[in-house]
C-alpha positions in Angstrom: 0.0 0.0 0.0 2.8 2.4 0.9 4.6 1.6 -2.3 1.5 2.4 -4.4 1.0 5.8 -2.6 4.6 6.6 -3.1 4.5 5.6 -6.8 1.4 7.8 -7.3 3.0 10.7 -5.6 6.1 10.4 -7.8 4.0 10.1 -10.9 2.0 13.2 -9.9 5.2 15.1 -9.3 6.8 14.1 -12.6 3.6 15.0 -14.5 3.3 18.3 -12.7 7.0 19.1 -13.5 6.6 18.3 -17.2 3.5 20.4 -17.5 5.0 23.4 -15.7 7.6 24.1 -18.4 6.9 27.3 -20.3 8.7 28.4 -23.4 9.2 32.0 -24.4 9.9 32.6 -28.1 10.9 35.5 -30.2 10.3 35.9 -33.9 11.2 38.9 -36.1 8.5 40.2 -38.3 8.9 42.6 -41.3 6.3 44.6 -43.1 4.4 46.0 -40.2 3.8 49.8 -40.4 1.1 50.6 -37.8 -0.4 49.5 -34.5 -3.2 47.7 -36.4 -0.6 45.5 -38.1 0.9 44.5 -34.7 -2.6 43.9 -33.3 -3.5 41.8 -36.3 -0.4 39.6 -35.8 -1.1 39.2 -32.1 -4.7 38.2 -32.8 -3.7 35.6 -35.4 -0.9 34.1 -33.2 -3.2 34.0 -30.1 -5.6 31.7 -32.0 -2.8 29.1 -32.5 -3.1 26.1 -30.2 -0.6 26.1 -27.5 0.1 29.8 -27.4 -0.7 31.3 -24.1 0.2 34.9 -25.0 1.5 36.8 -28.0 2.6 40.4 -27.9 4.2 42.3 -30.8 6.6 45.2 -30.5 6.0 47.3 -33.6 9.1 49.5 -33.1 11.4 46.5 -32.8 9.5 44.3 -35.4 9.4 41.4 -33.0 6.7 39.1 -31.6 7.2 37.6 -28.2 5.3 34.4 -27.7 4.7 32.5 -24.5 3.7 28.9 -25.0 1.3 27.2 -22.6 2.9 24.9 -20.1 3.6 21.5 -21.6 3.2 22.8 -25.2 6.0 22.8 -27.6 6.5 25.5 -30.3 6.0 24.7 -33.9 8.1 27.2 -35.7 6.6 26.4 -39.2 3.1 26.9 -37.9 4.1 30.2 -36.3 5.7 31.4 -39.5 2.7 30.3 -41.5 0.3 32.3 -39.3 2.4 35.4 -39.6 2.6 35.0 -43.4 -1.2 34.5 -43.5 -1.6 37.7 -41.6 0.2 39.4 -44.4 3.8 39.8 -43.0 7.2 38.3 -43.4 8.4 36.2 -40.5 12.0 35.8 -39.4 13.5 32.9 -37.5 11.7 31.6 -34.4 14.0 31.2 -31.5 13.6 30.2 -27.9 14.7 33.0 -25.6 13.7 31.4 -22.3 12.5 28.1 -21.0 11.2 27.9 -17.4 10.3 25.0 -15.2 
């Protein structure tokens, strides 16, 4: 009985640990000229499964993306969404990964 409880606790801890990871990504975007452009990209990115938050800095031409805990980024999907919004994406890179 004690072994089962211990095993369940360990499994719960491992699962919680894996789900608690959060990735922060950065992707350059060219072609944006106004606040509406930035808002449009944010709106499109926020609809993508696994993205917890997306914010675009118009002055720097960069989108900062926070992935939901336990979700992994799909760089090609992110680039496709930005292209579909009418802009040119740069490379998607991980800037921070937390646990």
